[in-house]
Structures are given as structure tokens and as C-alpha cells.
C-alpha positions in Angstrom: 108.4 54.7 205.1 111.8 56.0 205.8 113.4 52.8 204.4 111.1 53.0 201.0 112.5 56.7 200.5 115.8 55.1 201.3 116.0 52.6 198.7 114.5 55.3 196.4 116.7 58.2 197.0 120.3 56.3 195.9 123.4 58.4 196.5 123.4 58.8 192.3 120.2 60.3 192.4 120.6 62.3 195.6 123.3 63.4 193.6 121.8 64.5 190.5 119.3 66.6 192.5 122.0 68.4 194.2 123.4 68.9 190.8 120.1 70.4 189.6 120.1 72.5 192.3 123.3 74.2 192.3 122.9 74.7 188.7 119.5 76.8 188.9 121.0 78.9 191.9 124.3 79.5 189.9 122.3 79.9 186.8 119.4 81.7 188.0 122.2 84.7 189.0 123.4 84.3 185.6 120.3 84.7 183.9 119.4 87.8 186.0 122.5 89.2 184.5 121.3 88.5 180.9 118.8 91.2 181.2 121.3 94.2 181.9 123.7 92.3 179.3 122.3 90.5 176.5 125.8 89.4 175.8 125.7 86.4 178.1 125.3 83.3 176.6 124.1 80.9 179.4 121.8 81.3 181.9 119.1 79.5 183.9 119.1 76.1 181.5 122.8 75.9 180.9 123.9 75.9 184.2 121.9 73.0 185.5 122.3 71.0 182.9 126.4 71.6 182.9 126.1 70.6 186.5 124.6 67.7 185.7 126.9 66.8 183.0 130.0 66.8 185.5 127.9 64.4 187.7 126.9 62.0 185.1 130.8 62.0 183.8 132.0 61.5 187.4 129.5 58.4 188.3 130.5 56.6 185.0 134.0 57.4 185.3 134.3 56.1 188.8 133.0 52.9 187.7 134.8 52.5 184.3 138.0 54.7 184.1 139.7 57.6 186.0 140.5 58.4 182.4 136.9 59.4 181.3 137.0 62.0 183.8 140.4 63.5 182.7 139.3 63.5 179.3 135.8 65.3 180.3 137.2 67.9 181.9 140.2 68.3 179.3 137.3 68.5 176.8 135.1 70.6 178.6 138.1 73.4 179.5 139.1 73.6 175.6 134.9 74.1 174.8 135.0 77.1 177.2 138.3 78.3 175.7 137.1 78.1 172.2 133.6 79.4 173.4 135.4 82.5 174.6 138.2 83.2 172.2 135.0 83.1 169.6 132.8 85.7 172.0 135.8 87.7 172.3 136.5 88.2 168.3 133.0 89.8 168.4 133.9 92.4 171.2 132.6 90.2 174.5 134.5 91.4 177.9 134.7 89.5 180.5 135.3 85.8 181.4 133.1 85.5 184.7 130.7 83.7 183.1 133.5 81.3 181.6 134.8 80.7 184.6 131.7 80.0 186.6 130.4 77.5 184.1 133.9 75.6 184.9 133.2 75.8 188.4 129.4 74.4 187.9 131.3 71.6 186.0 133.7 70.4 189.0 130.6 71.2 191.5 128.2 68.4 189.9 131.6 66.6 190.0 131.8 66.9 193.8 128.5 66.0 194.2 129.0 62.4 192.4 131.7 61.6 195.0 128.8 62.7 197.4 131.0 65.9 198.5 127.3 67.1 199.1 128.2 69.8 201.8 131.4 71.2 200.3 130.3 71.6 197.1 126.9 73.4 198.6 129.5 75.7 200.6 131.5 76.4 197.5 128.1 77.0 195.9 127.0 80.1 198.4 130.1 81.5 198.2 130.2 81.6 193.8 126.4 83.3 193.9 127.7 85.6 196.6 130.5 86.6 194.7 128.9 86.9 191.8 126.0 88.8 193.1 128.0 91.4 194.5 129.5 92.4 191.3 128.3 95.8 191.8 129.4 96.4 195.6 132.8 95.1 194.3 133.1 97.6 191.6 131.7 100.2 193.8 134.4 99.7 196.2 137.4 99.4 194.0 136.8 102.9 193.0 136.7 104.2 196.4 139.8 102.3 197.6 142.9 104.3 197.9 146.7 103.1 197.3 147.3 103.5 201.0 144.5 101.0 201.8 145.0 98.6 199.1 148.8 98.2 200.8 147.6 98.2 204.1 145.2 95.5 202.9 148.2 93.4 201.7 150.1 93.7 205.1 146.9 92.6 206.5 146.5 89.5 204.4 150.6 88.8 204.8 150.3 89.0 208.5 147.0 86.5 209.1 147.7 84.4 206.2 151.3 84.0 205.2 153.0 84.5 208.8 150.9 83.4 211.4 150.4 79.6 210.3 154.1 79.8 210.1 154.4 80.6 214.0 155.4 77.6 216.3 152.5 76.4 218.2 154.6 75.7 221.2 155.4 77.2 224.9 158.3 78.8 226.1 159.6 80.5 229.2 158.7 80.5 232.5 155.7 78.1 233.2 155.2 77.7 229.3 153.6 81.3 229.2 154.9 82.5 225.8 153.2 80.8 222.9 154.1 82.3 219.5 151.0 81.0 217.6 148.8 82.5 220.7 150.3 85.8 220.9 150.2 86.2 216.6 146.6 85.5 216.8 145.9 88.1 219.2 147.9 90.5 216.8 145.9 89.5 214.6 142.3 90.2 216.2 143.3 93.8 217.0 144.5 94.3 213.4 141.4 92.7 212.2 139.2 95.1 214.6 141.1 98.5 213.4 141.2 97.1 209.2 137.3 96.2 209.4 136.4 99.3 212.0 138.1 101.6 209.2 135.9 100.1 206.2 133.2 100.3 208.0 133.5 103.6 209.2 134.4 104.7 205.5 131.9 102.6 203.6 129.0 103.5 206.1 129.4 106.2 208.2 131.1 107.6 211.1 128.4 106.7 213.4 127.6 103.5 211.9 131.0 102.3 211.4 132.2 102.8 214.7 129.2 101.4 216.5 129.1 98.3 214.4 133.2 97.8 215.1 132.6 98.0 218.7 129.6 95.5 218.7 131.7 93.3 216.8 135.1 93.7 218.5 132.9 93.7 221.8 132.1 89.8 220.8 136.0 89.0 220.2 137.9 91.2 222.4 136.5 94.0 224.0 140.1 95.2 225.4 141.0 95.3 221.6 138.5 97.6 220.8 139.5 99.7 223.7 143.3 100.2 222.5 142.5 100.6 218.7 139.6 102.9 219.4 141.2 104.9 222.0 143.8 105.6 219.6 141.9 106.6 216.7 140.3 109.6 218.9 143.7 111.4 219.1 143.3 111.7 215.3 139.6 112.0 214.8 139.8 115.0 217.2 137.3 116.1 219.9 134.1 116.0 218.3 134.4 112.3 217.9 135.6 111.6 221.6 132.1 110.9 222.8 131.3 108.5 219.7 134.3 106.1 220.4 133.7 106.3 224.1 130.1 105.3 223.0 131.8 102.3 221.2 134.3 101.5 224.0 131.5 101.5 226.7 129.2 99.3 224.2 131.9 96.5 223.6 132.7 96.5 227.1 129.3 95.7 227.8 129.0 92.9 225.4 131.6 91.1 227.4 129.0 90.9 230.4 126.8 88.6 228.4 129.9 86.8 226.9 130.5 85.8 230.3 127.0 84.5 231.0 127.3 82.9 227.7 130.2 81.1 228.5 129.0 80.0 231.9 126.1 78.8 230.2 127.8 76.4 227.9 129.6 74.5 231.3 127.3 74.8 234.2 123.8 76.2 233.5 123.5 76.5 237.4 126.5 78.3 238.0 125.2 80.8 234.9 122.2 81.5 236.7 123.9 83.3 239.8 126.0 85.3 237.0 122.6 86.4 235.1 121.0 89.5 237.4 124.7 91.2 238.1 126.1 90.9 234.3 122.4 92.2 232.9 122.4 94.9 235.2 126.0 96.3 234.3 125.1 95.4 230.3 121.9 97.3 230.8 123.9 100.3 232.5 126.8 100.3 229.7 123.9 100.5 227.4 122.4 103.1 228.9 125.6 105.2 228.6 126.6 104.5 225.3 123.3 105.8 223.9 123.6 108.8 226.0 127.3 109.3 224.5 126.0 108.7 221.0 123.2 111.6 221.3 125.9 113.9 222.8 127.9 113.1 219.9 124.9 114.0 217.6 124.6 117.3 218.8 128.4 118.1 218.4 129.3 116.6 215.0 130.6 119.0 212.3 129.2 117.1 209.0 132.1 119.4 206.5 135.1 117.5 208.8 134.9 113.7 208.1 136.6 111.6 210.8 140.4 111.4 210.1 141.1 107.3 209.6 144.7 107.2 209.4 146.4 104.1 209.1 144.1 101.6 208.0 146.6 98.7 209.8 148.7 99.8 212.0 151.7 97.1 213.3 152.9 98.5 215.5 149.6 99.2 217.4 148.9 95.4 217.1 152.3 94.3 218.1 152.1 96.9 221.1 149.0 95.3 221.8 150.6 91.5 221.8 153.4 92.6 223.8 151.1 94.1 226.5 149.0 90.7 226.5 152.2 89.1 226.8 153.4 91.2 230.0 149.9 90.8 231.7 150.4 87.0 231.4 153.6 87.1 233.2 151.9 89.5 235.7 149.1 87.3 236.9 151.8 84.1 236.6 154.2 85.9 239.3 151.4 87.5 241.5 150.0 84.2 241.9 153.6 82.4 242.6 154.6 85.1 245.0 151.1 85.6 246.9 150.1 82.1 246.9 146.6 80.2 246.6 144.5 82.6 248.4 141.7 80.9 246.7 139.1 81.9 244.0 138.7 85.5 244.4 142.2 86.5 244.2 142.8 84.4 240.9 139.7 85.9 239.6 141.1 89.5 240.1 144.5 88.9 238.8 142.9 86.2 235.7 140.8 89.2 234.9 143.4 91.2 233.9 144.3 89.1 231.1 141.0 87.6 230.2 137.5 87.1 232.0 136.7 83.7 229.6 139.3 81.5 231.0 138.4 82.4 234.8 135.3 81.9 234.0 135.3 78.2 232.4 137.6 77.2 234.9 135.2 78.2 237.7 132.1 76.8 235.9 133.9 73.2 235.3 135.1 73.2 239.3 131.4 74.3 240.6 130.0 71.5 238.8 129.2 69.7 242.1 129.6 72.8 244.6 128.3 75.7 243.7 128.9 78.7 245.9 128.4 82.5 245.7 131.9 83.2 246.3 132.9 81.7 243.0 130.4 84.3 241.3 132.3 86.7 243.6 135.5 85.4 241.6 134.0 86.4 238.3 132.5 89.7 239.0 136.0 90.5 240.3 137.5 89.3 237.1 134.9 91.5 235.0 136.0 94.4 237.4 139.5 94.0 237.2 139.2 93.3 233.0 137.0 96.7 232.9 139.8 98.8 234.9 142.1 97.5 233.1 140.2 99.0 230.0 139.3 102.3 231.3 143.4 102.6 232.2 143.8 101.9 228.6 141.0 104.4 227.4 142.6 107.0 229.8 146.4 106.8 228.6 146.1 106.3 224.8 142.5 108.3 224.1 141.8 112.0 224.5 140.9 114.2 227.7 137.1 114.2 226.6 137.1 110.4 226.3 138.9 109.7 229.5 136.3 111.6 231.0 133.3 109.8 229.4 134.9 106.3 229.4 136.2 107.1 233.0 132.3 107.8 234.3 130.8 104.8 232.2 133.2 101.9 233.3 133.4 103.6 237.1 129.8 103.2 237.6 129.3 99.8 235.9 133.0 98.6 238.4 131.0 100.4 241.1 127.7 98.4 240.3 130.2 95.0 240.1 131.4 95.8 243.9 127.9 96.3 245.1 127.1 92.8 244.0 130.2 91.3 245.2 129.4 92.8 248.4 126.1 91.3 248.2 127.4 88.0 247.4 129.8 88.7 250.6 127.3 89.1 253.1 125.5 85.5 252.1 128.5 83.1 251.6 127.0 80.0 252.1 126.6 77.7 249.1 123.5 77.4 247.4 
């Protein structure tokens, strides 16, 4: 049966089927727009035909002459240009449908070259952009000049500068890597910028918590750094909500630790499930408590002051802190010597928890000991301690109290589990 299907579904036939599907997807969206805009000239029939045309032309030109493909592309673009000119003389505004037709024609050409996955990915992006017309227009109407400049700065930082940073290691023991540090700066800037947009366009409560949830997956320390800074700009009434965001982001870290360990060593990850789950639930309880406290004190008449959407100096400050901690880890290990996984776990956790988790998970493939779990728990302890210090030094007094209470309880829980593992140090 599979052989007969393979003989029937030739590459050419598969290209035709995919081209038809692509044209139908984009054409369906354009046809839907006809309901509110009768000026559209292409819809659910035209787009599949255009995509199929691109597929057929490319297939023929590939076997006969590439000039057939070149001529077809030039002729089709010329046809679209003439069509647009004629329609513009009749008062037509916009060129979205015309550009969509050209893209659909090219997607048909791609399917003929067996670039199926690439053409489908481009189809999803194209359809999404077409569908979000109303949302984009609404967004542009709300955006300010400062936000536009901040967006441009973010693009320059992430897309133009970062790729050109050297991916080489410098300094003592090759600790400093410009591209790695640049990535850290982009992470902080991204969290700040995305958080700004979420808070502004979804509301203060939803925006802060969504940023904490997403940011906690990437870097809970960066969330603590950003939210602590913003708490001073927003006023005391929002400190509880920012404290909830910092606690929530930190709680996500414990789930990430288990997930990372599970990838490299499931048996070792089993040791971490109970302590990490306990700390996550405890952090979640504190987060929900802080949210409830905020809802009782929030003043809807005084919206949050968002400040600078992308604070470059703040992001670079975090990058410098990251480098300083990396050197602290190196010199601490060099001066104190190799005193086992536990000391390494505590020191490494100041800079990064994932790295020590992966290393221990790999080292414990054949010999899983409870002191390995102690090392990871100490890493989470020191990392939580670092975030508590960041929030205390950069945040408001109200935020300091709440974060210290929540993080202190979580760290106490980590110590209790470390003591538990100390009492039974034998290998499993």
C-alpha cells in the first residue's frame, strides 16, 4: 500500500496539492475581506490559480530553460503593476492584495522546487499579517513617538549590532564572550520592551503577570532586575503586583530546573521533582496573595507610569553584572579549590542555574547521589538569594518586604530539603 501511494503521489503532484492548499488559505482570508471591501479583485479562486501557475511555470522552466521562469516572473509582476495602475485610477487605495498575489505566485514556485516546509512557513506568516490588519491599525493609533524610537533602538540593538559581535572568548580563562554578553543584554531589553507593550495594551495586571510568566522561562533574574526598577516609577500602589511578578518568574525557574534535568538524566530529575515542586507551589501561593493585595489597593484613576520602553543603560548594567558574577565564580573556585559539587553548585547558581544542572545531570549518569541534588538545590538557593538582593536594592520598600518574605520562605524550604539530603547521603 505505501508503495502504491508513493508511486501515485509524485513530487509534481505533491507540489500541486500543496500549491492549491496555500492558495486556498491566503485566498480565504482575502475573500473574507471582500465582505467589507467590495473593491478587492482577487479571492478564494484567484489565489489558488496563481499559486498553481507559479508551480507549473517553475516545473516546466526547470526542465526546459530557466528563462521561462524569468519571463514568467517579469510578466506576472508587470500584470500586477498594470492592474494596480488601472484600479488606482478608479480610486482604489492600498496594494496589499497585489503584493499578496505576487507572494502567492512565488510560493507556488517554491513548492515546485520541493521547498514545502519553507513555503508553508511563509504562508502562515503571510496569512497572519493579513489577518491582523485591524490589530496593527489599532496599535499604530495608540503608539507614541517615544515608543517608536524605543522600538527602533531595540531593532538596532538586537538585529544590527548583535550579529556582528565576535563569538570569541577573552580574558582570564576565556570568561568574557561579547556575543554571549550581547545576548544577555538583548534578553533584558526584550523583557523590558515586551513587558511595556503587554502592560500598556492588555492592562497593568495582565501585562505584568504575562511578562513574569514569559520572562521566567527565559531569565527570572532579568525579570527581577526589570520589575524592581519599574516599581519605583509606578509608585507604592503597584509594588505588590511587581512583587507577585518577581515571585512568579522565580517560581518558573524551579520547573525549568526539573525540565532541564529530565532532558539529560531522568533518574536524577526524579530527585528534584519533590523539592522543586514544593518551592514552585509556595512561590505561586505568595504570588496569588500579592495579586489579591494589589487588587484591594489599586487606583484605576492613576495608571501605571511605564517610563522608557527600552532602557539601554539598564540592560547594559545587567550585562556588566552578569560578567562580574562570572568572574566571581571563576576566582572563588580558583582560590577555594575544588571542594565538591556542593560548593560549585552554590557559586555557579549566582550566575546561572541551568549550567550547573546540566553538568551534574551528565556527571550523574552512572552514579546518582543525593549530594548531587544538594548541589542543584544550593544553586537555586543562591540564585534566589541574588534575585532577592536585586529586588531589595533596586525596588521600593514595599516591594522589598514582600519579595523578601516570599523568597525567604522559598529559600528556607530549599535549606530544609538540603538538610534532608544531608541526613541520608548514601547513593540511591
